[in-house]
C-alpha positions as CSV (number, residue, x, y, z in Angstrom):
1,M,38.0,9.3,79.8
2,N,34.6,10.4,78.5
3,K,31.0,9.5,78.6
4,S,29.9,7.7,75.4
5,N,28.0,9.6,72.8
6,Y,26.0,6.4,72.3
7,S,24.8,6.2,75.9
8,L,21.7,7.8,77.5
9,I,20.9,8.4,81.1
10,L,17.2,8.7,82.1
11,K,16.2,9.9,85.6
12,F,12.6,9.8,86.6
13,N,10.8,9.2,89.9
14,E,13.3,7.3,92.0
15,N,14.8,5.4,89.1
16,I,18.0,6.2,87.2
17,I,18.7,4.1,84.0
18,A,21.7,4.1,81.8
19,V,21.4,2.7,78.3
20,S,24.1,2.0,75.7
21,F,22.8,2.0,72.1
22,L,26.1,0.6,71.0
23,T,26.2,-2.6,73.2
24,G,22.5,-2.9,74.1
25,Y,23.1,-2.9,77.8
26,I,20.6,-1.3,80.2
27,L,21.9,-0.5,83.7
28,K,20.2,0.7,86.9
29,L,22.3,3.3,88.7
30,N,22.3,4.7,92.2
31,E,22.3,8.4,93.0
32,G,25.9,8.5,93.9
33,L,27.2,6.9,90.7
34,Y,24.8,9.1,88.7
35,N,26.2,12.3,90.2
36,K,29.8,11.1,89.5
37,L,29.0,10.3,85.9
38,V,27.2,13.5,85.0
39,N,29.9,15.6,86.7
40,N,32.8,13.8,85.1
41,R,34.2,12.6,88.4
42,F,35.5,9.3,87.0
43,N,38.4,9.2,89.5
44,E,35.9,8.8,92.3
45,I,34.3,5.7,90.7
46,E,35.6,2.3,92.0
47,N,37.8,0.6,89.5
48,K,35.7,-2.5,89.1
49,V,32.6,-0.4,88.5
50,L,34.4,1.8,86.0
51,E,35.6,-1.2,84.1
52,R,32.1,-2.5,83.8
53,L,30.8,0.9,82.6
54,I,33.5,0.8,79.9
55,E,32.7,-2.8,79.0
56,Y,28.9,-2.0,78.8
57,G,29.5,1.1,76.6
58,I,28.4,3.8,79.1
59,V,31.9,5.3,79.4
60,E,34.8,5.5,76.9
61,N,38.3,4.9,78.1
62,E,39.6,7.1,75.3
63,E,37.9,9.7,73.2
64,G,36.6,8.1,70.0
65,E,36.8,4.6,71.4
66,H,33.1,4.0,70.3
67,L,34.3,4.4,66.7
68,N,36.4,1.2,67.1
69,I,33.4,-0.7,68.3
70,I,31.3,0.6,65.4
71,Q,34.1,-0.4,63.0
72,K,34.4,-3.9,64.5
73,N,30.6,-4.3,64.3
74,F,30.5,-3.1,60.7
75,E,33.4,-5.4,59.7
76,R,31.7,-8.3,61.4
77,I,28.4,-7.7,59.5
78,K,30.2,-6.9,56.3
79,F,32.2,-10.1,56.1
80,S,29.7,-12.4,57.8
81,S,28.2,-15.1,55.6
82,N,25.4,-16.1,58.0
83,Y,23.0,-13.2,57.8
84,K,19.7,-13.8,56.1
85,N,18.4,-10.3,55.6
86,L,20.1,-7.7,53.4
87,Y,19.2,-4.1,54.1
88,I,20.3,-1.4,51.6
89,T,19.7,2.3,52.0
90,L,19.8,4.5,48.9
91,I,20.1,8.3,49.4
92,T,18.3,9.4,46.2
93,T,19.1,13.1,46.9
94,Y,20.3,15.5,49.6
95,D,17.9,18.1,48.4
96,C,14.8,18.9,50.4
97,N,11.7,21.2,50.0
98,F,11.3,21.7,53.8
99,K,13.2,23.9,56.2
100,C,12.6,22.2,59.6
101,T,13.9,24.1,62.6
102,Y,15.8,21.1,64.0
103,C,17.3,19.9,60.7
104,Y,21.1,19.1,60.9
105,Y,21.6,21.3,57.9
106,G,20.9,24.3,60.1
107,D,20.7,27.5,58.1
108,H,22.5,26.0,55.1
109,K,20.6,25.3,51.9
110,P,20.2,21.6,51.1
111,I,22.8,20.2,48.7
112,K,21.4,20.0,45.2
113,S,22.8,16.5,44.6
114,Y,20.8,13.8,43.0
115,M,21.6,10.1,42.5
116,Q,22.0,9.5,38.8
117,D,20.7,6.7,36.5
118,N,24.3,5.5,35.8
119,L,24.4,4.2,39.4
120,I,21.5,1.7,38.9
121,K,23.6,-1.0,37.3
122,P,26.5,-0.8,39.8
123,I,24.1,-0.9,42.8
124,T,22.3,-3.9,41.3
125,R,25.7,-5.6,40.7
126,F,26.7,-4.9,44.3
127,I,23.6,-6.6,45.6
128,N,23.9,-9.5,43.3
129,D,27.5,-10.0,44.5
130,R,26.1,-10.2,48.0
131,L,23.6,-12.8,47.0
132,K,26.3,-14.8,45.2
133,N,28.6,-14.8,48.3
134,N,25.9,-15.6,50.8
135,E,23.4,-18.3,50.0
136,N,21.7,-17.7,53.3
137,I,20.2,-14.3,52.2
138,D,16.5,-14.8,51.5
139,R,15.2,-11.3,52.1
140,I,16.2,-7.9,50.7
141,N,14.8,-4.5,51.9
142,I,15.8,-1.4,50.0
143,E,15.1,1.9,51.8
144,F,14.9,5.2,49.9
145,Y,16.1,8.1,51.9
146,G,17.2,11.8,51.6
147,G,16.9,14.7,51.8
148,E,13.4,14.3,50.5
149,P,13.8,11.1,48.4
150,L,10.6,11.7,46.3
151,L,12.2,14.8,44.8
152,N,14.1,12.2,42.8
153,Y,11.0,10.0,42.2
154,K,12.0,9.2,38.5
155,Y,15.1,7.6,39.8
156,I,13.2,5.4,42.2
157,I,10.9,4.2,39.4
158,K,13.8,3.4,37.1
159,F,15.8,1.7,39.9
160,I,12.9,-0.6,40.9
161,D,12.1,-1.5,37.3
162,F,15.7,-2.4,36.5
163,F,16.5,-4.1,39.7
164,E,13.5,-6.4,39.8
165,K,14.4,-7.6,36.2
166,H,18.0,-8.2,37.0
167,V,18.2,-9.5,40.6
168,S,20.2,-12.7,40.3
169,R,18.0,-15.1,42.2
170,E,14.6,-15.4,43.9
171,V,14.4,-13.6,47.2
172,S,11.7,-11.9,49.3
173,L,12.0,-8.3,48.1
174,S,10.5,-5.2,49.8
175,Y,11.0,-1.5,49.9
176,S,10.6,1.3,52.4
177,I,10.9,5.1,52.3
178,T,11.3,8.0,54.7
179,T,9.5,11.0,53.3
180,N,8.2,14.3,54.6
181,G,4.8,13.4,52.9
182,S,4.4,16.6,51.0
183,I,4.6,15.6,47.4
184,L,2.6,12.3,47.3
185,N,0.2,11.8,44.5
186,N,-1.8,8.9,43.0
187,D,1.1,7.7,40.8
188,I,3.5,7.6,43.8
189,I,0.9,5.8,46.0
190,N,0.3,3.3,43.2
191,L,4.0,2.6,43.1
192,F,4.0,2.0,46.8
193,S,1.1,-0.4,46.4
194,L,2.4,-2.4,43.4
195,S,6.1,-2.6,44.4
196,N,5.7,-4.1,47.9
197,F,6.6,-1.0,50.0
198,N,6.3,-2.4,53.6
199,E,6.8,1.0,55.4
200,I,6.3,4.6,54.4
201,Q,7.6,6.8,57.3
202,I,6.2,10.4,57.6
203,T,6.9,12.8,60.4
204,I,4.1,14.9,62.1
205,D,5.2,16.8,65.2
206,G,1.8,17.9,66.7
207,P,-1.5,19.5,65.8
208,P,-1.4,22.1,63.0
209,S,-0.3,25.1,65.0
210,I,2.5,23.2,66.7
211,H,3.7,21.1,63.7
212,D,3.9,24.1,61.5
213,R,6.3,25.8,63.9
214,F,8.8,23.0,63.4
215,R,8.3,21.7,59.9
216,M,7.6,24.3,57.2
217,F,8.2,24.6,53.4
218,R,11.3,26.6,52.5
219,N,9.2,29.7,52.0
220,G,8.0,29.4,55.6
221,R,4.5,28.1,54.8
222,G,3.1,25.5,57.1
223,T,3.0,21.8,56.0
224,F,0.5,20.1,58.3
225,N,-2.6,20.4,56.0
226,T,-0.7,19.1,52.9
227,I,0.8,16.2,54.8
228,F,-2.4,15.2,56.5
229,S,-4.4,15.2,53.3
230,N,-1.7,13.0,51.7
231,L,-1.8,10.7,54.8
232,L,-5.6,10.2,54.4
233,L,-5.0,9.4,50.7
234,L,-2.2,6.9,51.6
235,T,-4.3,5.1,54.3
236,D,-7.2,4.7,51.9
237,Y,-5.1,2.9,49.3
238,L,-2.6,0.9,51.4
239,E,-3.0,-2.0,53.8
240,N,-3.2,-1.1,57.5
241,N,0.1,-0.3,59.3
242,K,2.2,0.2,56.2
243,V,2.3,3.9,57.1
244,F,4.4,4.8,60.1
245,I,4.1,8.2,61.7
246,R,7.1,9.5,63.6
247,I,6.4,12.2,66.2
248,N,9.4,14.1,67.4
249,L,9.0,15.3,71.0
250,S,10.5,18.3,72.8
251,E,9.6,20.5,75.7
252,D,7.8,22.8,73.2
253,N,5.3,20.2,71.9
254,I,5.0,17.3,74.3
255,N,2.0,18.9,76.0
256,N,0.1,19.0,72.7
257,I,0.6,15.5,71.4
258,S,-2.6,14.3,72.9
259,K,-4.5,16.7,70.6
260,L,-2.7,15.1,67.6
261,L,-3.7,11.7,68.7
262,D,-7.3,12.9,68.9
263,I,-7.1,14.2,65.3
264,F,-5.9,10.8,64.2
265,K,-8.8,9.1,66.0
266,E,-11.3,11.5,64.5
267,H,-10.3,10.2,61.1
268,N,-10.2,6.5,62.3
269,L,-6.5,6.2,61.8
270,E,-5.6,4.4,65.0
271,R,-5.7,1.0,63.4
272,K,-4.4,2.1,60.0
273,I,-1.0,3.6,61.1
274,G,1.8,2.8,63.4
275,I,3.2,5.6,65.5
276,G,6.4,6.2,67.4
277,F,8.1,9.0,69.3
278,G,11.5,10.4,68.7
279,V,13.2,13.2,70.6
280,I,14.2,16.6,69.2
281,R,17.7,17.5,70.3
282,E,19.2,21.0,70.2
283,R,20.1,22.0,66.6
284,R,23.7,22.5,65.8
285,K,24.7,25.8,64.3
286,R,26.3,24.0,61.4
287,F,26.6,20.4,60.2
288,D,29.9,18.6,60.5
289,T,29.1,15.5,58.4
290,N,26.1,14.1,56.5
291,C,26.2,11.0,58.7
292,Y,26.9,11.8,62.3
293,I,26.4,14.7,64.7
294,N,28.4,14.6,67.9
295,Y,25.9,15.6,70.6
296,P,27.3,16.7,73.9
297,F,26.5,14.2,76.6
298,N,24.4,16.7,78.7
299,M,22.0,17.2,75.8
300,I,20.7,13.7,76.2
301,I,20.1,13.7,79.9
302,Y,16.4,14.6,79.9
303,K,14.6,16.4,82.6
304,P,12.6,14.1,84.9
305,N,9.4,15.9,84.1
306,F,9.9,15.3,80.4
307,I,10.5,11.6,80.9
308,E,7.3,11.3,82.9
309,K,5.3,13.2,80.1
310,Y,6.9,10.9,77.5
311,I,5.8,7.8,79.4
312,D,2.3,9.3,79.8
313,I,1.9,10.0,76.1
314,V,3.0,6.5,75.2
315,R,0.5,5.1,77.7
316,E,-2.2,7.3,76.2
317,A,-1.4,6.2,72.6
318,I,-1.7,2.6,73.6
319,I,-4.9,3.1,75.5
320,K,-6.4,4.9,72.5
321,G,-5.7,1.9,70.4
322,F,-2.7,3.0,68.4
323,N,-0.1,0.5,67.2
324,F,2.9,2.0,69.1
325,I,6.4,1.1,67.9
326,P,9.3,2.3,70.0
327,I,12.0,4.5,68.4
328,L,15.5,4.3,69.8
329,Y,17.1,7.1,67.7
């Protein structure tokens, strides 16, 4: 019996909350049950309570049991004919021009692998097959991801051009991208504007001196000034709230996020961008897979003081007029 990798325990003030990101359940725990869970004393938990914890996705009966739930959910979505929104993620490259301290690649160099033009037709055919088999689909969103997806910018242009000419029927079509924000230019921003990109996500982890400790170019040079200049360019050209700023929090930067919010306000960005807060977890010494990192359970039980600061910074962002969007990953 194990604690699920997809569950999270938050302890702050006098409240203890358990959350399962697999099932969506949120439970309030008492101190006794909390202590038994974090110390792996499952044999001391009443059977009926333990059964519920398993049912709600907080505890696994067998190691890897969560994979069965994920597989069932995937198969249900894959073969369902009722969904109306089709979301596609294209990893244009695993390559990256950053060397972030918390990247799952660790000390490894990024894989110099790029999506090739010969995949454009098969991907378009795959999407058209979905449209043919499900008449309910009326909206498609295609997200470009990496690595740093804009390192393969030419592929993105070619894909959009071909796909929009060959999509089999009329649907609402939009795009999104997760980028480090370092290689934007007028041509790329023009593409975002003309091709209905509804979200451009960029990460900024604090004011310059803090951000540059976490997110640097591969030669070690800081990235804040480059990203921020590009952010101002983006928000001048695009409609409000199409740019989403992800701010990753840790014990090392959470006390400085207020300064970052002030920098945003000094440039009148609070109504132009959305913001959300992620959490930096301990970096693995190596990566096991490109898709999933198996974090030990005790790495996601945050200190009470951290949770209180997290809540305070969310409150401050809202009070200062920012469009706050929660992040659950």
